Short mmCIF file of the C-alpha atoms (twelve columns), coordinates in Angstrom:
data_MODEL
# 
_entry.id   MODEL 
# 
loop_
_atom_site.group_PDB 
_atom_site.id 
_atom_site.type_symbol 
_atom_site.label_atom_id 
_atom_site.label_alt_id 
_atom_site.label_comp_id 
_atom_site.label_asym_id 
_atom_site.label_seq_id 
_atom_site.Cartn_x 
_atom_site.Cartn_y 
_atom_site.Cartn_z 
_atom_site.pdbx_PDB_model_num 
ATOM 1   C CA . MET A 1   0.000   0.000   0.000  1 
ATOM 2   C CA . ILE A 2   1.326   3.427   -0.893 1 
ATOM 3   C CA . LEU A 3   0.530   6.161   1.627  1 
ATOM 4   C CA . ASN A 4   0.707   9.865   0.926  1 
ATOM 5   C CA . ASN A 5   3.094   12.019  2.886  1 
ATOM 6   C CA . GLY A 6   1.239   13.346  5.928  1 
ATOM 7   C CA . THR A 7   -1.141  10.414  6.343  1 
ATOM 8   C CA . LEU A 8   -2.276  9.692   9.898  1 
ATOM 9   C CA . VAL A 9   -2.167  5.960   10.665 1 
ATOM 10  C CA . ALA A 10  -4.353  4.897   13.608 1 
ATOM 11  C CA . VAL A 11  -3.676  1.399   14.971 1 
ATOM 12  C CA . THR A 12  -6.050  0.143   17.671 1 
ATOM 13  C CA . ASP A 13  -7.477  -3.020  19.191 1 
ATOM 14  C CA . GLY A 14  -10.222 -1.860  21.540 1 
ATOM 15  C CA . GLU A 15  -7.884  -1.294  24.477 1 
ATOM 16  C CA . ARG A 16  -4.940  0.629   23.109 1 
ATOM 17  C CA . LEU A 17  -4.351  3.267   20.431 1 
ATOM 18  C CA . ARG A 18  -1.119  3.941   18.603 1 
ATOM 19  C CA . LEU A 19  -0.921  6.846   16.170 1 
ATOM 20  C CA . PHE A 20  1.684   7.302   13.466 1 
ATOM 21  C CA . TYR A 21  2.437   10.074  11.015 1 
ATOM 22  C CA . ASN A 22  3.852   9.137   7.606  1 
ATOM 23  C CA . LYS A 23  6.784   11.437  6.817  1 
ATOM 24  C CA . GLY A 24  7.920   9.341   3.882  1 
ATOM 25  C CA . HIS A 25  7.400   10.366  0.289  1 
ATOM 26  C CA . GLU A 26  5.658   7.945   -2.049 1 
ATOM 27  C CA . PRO A 27  6.329   5.045   -2.315 1 
ATOM 28  C CA . HIS A 28  8.464   4.984   0.857  1 
ATOM 29  C CA . LEU A 29  7.036   4.746   4.350  1 
ATOM 30  C CA . ASP A 30  8.568   6.617   7.261  1 
ATOM 31  C CA . LEU A 31  6.211   6.167   10.208 1 
ATOM 32  C CA . VAL A 32  6.791   8.352   13.242 1 
ATOM 33  C CA . GLU A 33  4.825   7.522   16.376 1 
ATOM 34  C CA . ILE A 34  2.713   10.324  17.877 1 
ATOM 35  C CA . GLU A 35  2.708   10.184  21.664 1 
ATOM 36  C CA . ASP A 36  0.290   12.820  22.948 1 
ATOM 37  C CA . GLN A 37  -3.196  11.765  21.848 1 
ATOM 38  C CA . VAL A 38  -5.981  12.568  24.305 1 
ATOM 39  C CA . LEU A 39  -9.124  10.480  24.165 1 
ATOM 40  C CA . GLU A 40  -12.381 11.596  25.691 1 
ATOM 41  C CA . ALA A 41  -14.233 8.655   27.201 1 
ATOM 42  C CA . ALA A 42  -17.309 7.446   25.353 1 
ATOM 43  C CA . HIS A 43  -19.939 5.556   27.326 1 
ATOM 44  C CA . ALA A 44  -22.302 2.767   26.366 1 
ATOM 45  C CA . GLY A 45  -26.043 3.301   26.635 1 
ATOM 46  C CA . SER A 46  -28.210 2.180   29.524 1 
ATOM 47  C CA . GLY A 47  -28.552 -1.311  28.025 1 
ATOM 48  C CA . GLY A 48  -25.047 -2.058  29.233 1 
ATOM 49  C CA . ARG A 49  -26.175 -3.032  32.734 1 
ATOM 50  C CA . HIS A 50  -27.860 -6.326  31.812 1 
ATOM 51  C CA . ARG A 51  -26.433 -9.773  32.401 1 
ATOM 52  C CA . ASN A 52  -24.046 -11.327 29.906 1 
ATOM 53  C CA . SER A 53  -25.561 -12.866 26.773 1 
ATOM 54  C CA . THR A 54  -25.285 -12.380 23.047 1 
ATOM 55  C CA . ALA A 55  -27.788 -9.522  23.102 1 
ATOM 56  C CA . ASN A 56  -26.309 -7.998  26.256 1 
ATOM 57  C CA . PRO A 57  -22.527 -7.824  26.090 1 
ATOM 58  C CA . ASP A 58  -20.329 -8.219  29.149 1 
ATOM 59  C CA . GLU A 59  -18.366 -5.379  30.774 1 
ATOM 60  C CA . SER A 60  -15.182 -6.179  28.847 1 
ATOM 61  C CA . ARG A 61  -16.921 -5.917  25.500 1 
ATOM 62  C CA . LEU A 62  -18.641 -2.692  26.549 1 
ATOM 63  C CA . ARG A 63  -15.271 -1.183  27.543 1 
ATOM 64  C CA . GLU A 64  -13.838 -2.169  24.150 1 
ATOM 65  C CA . ASP A 65  -16.838 -0.662  22.347 1 
ATOM 66  C CA . ASP A 66  -16.516 2.530   24.407 1 
ATOM 67  C CA . PHE A 67  -12.825 2.726   23.555 1 
ATOM 68  C CA . ALA A 68  -13.544 2.205   19.841 1 
ATOM 69  C CA . GLY A 69  -16.100 5.023   20.025 1 
ATOM 70  C CA . SER A 70  -13.517 7.249   21.727 1 
ATOM 71  C CA . VAL A 71  -10.953 6.540   19.013 1 
ATOM 72  C CA . ALA A 72  -13.512 7.321   16.299 1 
ATOM 73  C CA . ALA A 73  -14.442 10.557  18.090 1 
ATOM 74  C CA . TYR A 74  -10.757 11.549  18.243 1 
ATOM 75  C CA . LEU A 75  -10.317 10.842  14.527 1 
ATOM 76  C CA . ASN A 76  -13.508 12.787  13.760 1 
ATOM 77  C CA . ARG A 77  -12.156 15.815  15.665 1 
ATOM 78  C CA . GLU A 78  -8.842  15.611  13.811 1 
ATOM 79  C CA . ALA A 79  -10.681 15.392  10.478 1 
ATOM 80  C CA . LEU A 80  -12.780 18.463  11.326 1 
ATOM 81  C CA . LYS A 81  -9.658  20.409  12.357 1 
ATOM 82  C CA . GLU A 82  -8.099  19.369  9.053  1 
ATOM 83  C CA . THR A 83  -4.905  18.380  10.844 1 
ATOM 84  C CA . TYR A 84  -4.331  15.537  8.371  1 
ATOM 85  C CA . GLU A 85  -5.296  15.118  4.724  1 
ATOM 86  C CA . HIS A 86  -5.547  11.332  4.844  1 
ATOM 87  C CA . VAL A 87  -6.270  8.754   7.538  1 
ATOM 88  C CA . LEU A 88  -5.590  5.013   7.516  1 
ATOM 89  C CA . VAL A 89  -7.302  2.922   10.206 1 
ATOM 90  C CA . ILE A 90  -5.891  -0.441  11.243 1 
ATOM 91  C CA . ALA A 91  -7.893  -2.372  13.825 1 
ATOM 92  C CA . ASN A 92  -9.085  -5.858  14.570 1 
ATOM 93  C CA . PRO A 93  -12.314 -6.551  12.649 1 
ATOM 94  C CA . ARG A 94  -14.649 -6.214  15.634 1 
ATOM 95  C CA . THR A 95  -13.174 -2.879  16.741 1 
ATOM 96  C CA . LEU A 96  -13.164 -1.621  13.158 1 
ATOM 97  C CA . GLY A 97  -16.856 -2.455  12.837 1 
ATOM 98  C CA . GLU A 98  -17.660 -0.563  16.023 1 
ATOM 99  C CA . MET A 99  -15.605 2.438   14.929 1 
ATOM 100 C CA . ARG A 100 -17.440 2.648   11.590 1 
ATOM 101 C CA . LYS A 101 -20.680 3.314   13.453 1 
ATOM 102 C CA . HIS A 102 -19.175 6.572   14.739 1 
ATOM 103 C CA . TYR A 103 -17.463 7.934   11.611 1 
ATOM 104 C CA . LEU A 104 -18.567 11.404  10.509 1 
ATOM 105 C CA . PRO A 105 -18.659 12.306  6.791  1 
ATOM 106 C CA . SER A 106 -15.581 14.521  7.236  1 
ATOM 107 C CA . LEU A 107 -13.581 11.505  8.430  1 
ATOM 108 C CA . GLU A 108 -14.999 9.197   5.764  1 
ATOM 109 C CA . ALA A 109 -13.872 11.675  3.105  1 
ATOM 110 C CA . LYS A 110 -10.294 11.490  4.412  1 
ATOM 111 C CA . LEU A 111 -10.072 7.714   4.788  1 
ATOM 112 C CA . ALA A 112 -7.199  6.373   2.719  1 
ATOM 113 C CA . GLY A 113 -8.272  2.886   3.727  1 
ATOM 114 C CA . GLU A 114 -9.014  0.442   6.503  1 
ATOM 115 C CA . ILE A 115 -7.219  -2.768  7.389  1 
ATOM 116 C CA . GLY A 116 -9.018  -5.317  9.546  1 
ATOM 117 C CA . LYS A 117 -6.036  -6.781  11.418 1 
ATOM 118 C CA . ASP A 118 -4.621  -6.461  14.915 1 
ATOM 119 C CA . PHE A 119 -1.225  -4.730  14.687 1 
ATOM 120 C CA . VAL A 120 -1.270  -2.727  17.920 1 
ATOM 121 C CA . LYS A 121 1.414   -4.850  19.604 1 
ATOM 122 C CA . HIS A 122 3.656   -5.068  16.542 1 
ATOM 123 C CA . SER A 123 6.840   -3.080  16.114 1 
ATOM 124 C CA . VAL A 124 7.004   -0.118  13.739 1 
ATOM 125 C CA . GLU A 125 9.153   -2.166  11.348 1 
ATOM 126 C CA . SER A 126 6.627   -5.001  11.329 1 
ATOM 127 C CA . LEU A 127 3.843   -2.499  10.666 1 
ATOM 128 C CA . LYS A 128 5.789   -0.930  7.778  1 
ATOM 129 C CA . GLN A 129 6.375   -4.355  6.234  1 
ATOM 130 C CA . ALA A 130 2.679   -5.229  6.506  1 
ATOM 131 C CA . LEU A 131 1.669   -1.916  4.926  1 
ATOM 132 C CA . SER A 132 4.169   -2.357  2.105  1 
ATOM 133 C CA . ALA A 133 2.759   -5.800  1.376  1 
ATOM 134 C CA . ALA A 134 -0.882  -4.640  1.472  1 
# 
């Protein structure tokens, strides 16, 4: 995958967020990790207090969904501020699905792509190799 210079790469798994900025010029990747992201907590609706079942997720799943909503809200704010021209989202499939529910049109317009894989614990080099192969 070729990423434009200045693309924001968000890598998440429902518990952790890693952000990278691509400083490389096409077709080279030069990912620099961004350290100071601030997420505002999102909260599940009142249905989150029921017992565990398929229709009523457990606390762990609700926390992951809340985190995915927080990540999407952060990316939406960045898209509205026009901090980045392009955004690439990499998340495990379940988290990615939850995040999509919260995307605003301004973020959707800036999406360079989405990858449904869990890379949050991988090194930067491993991430660059995976992106080059995609």
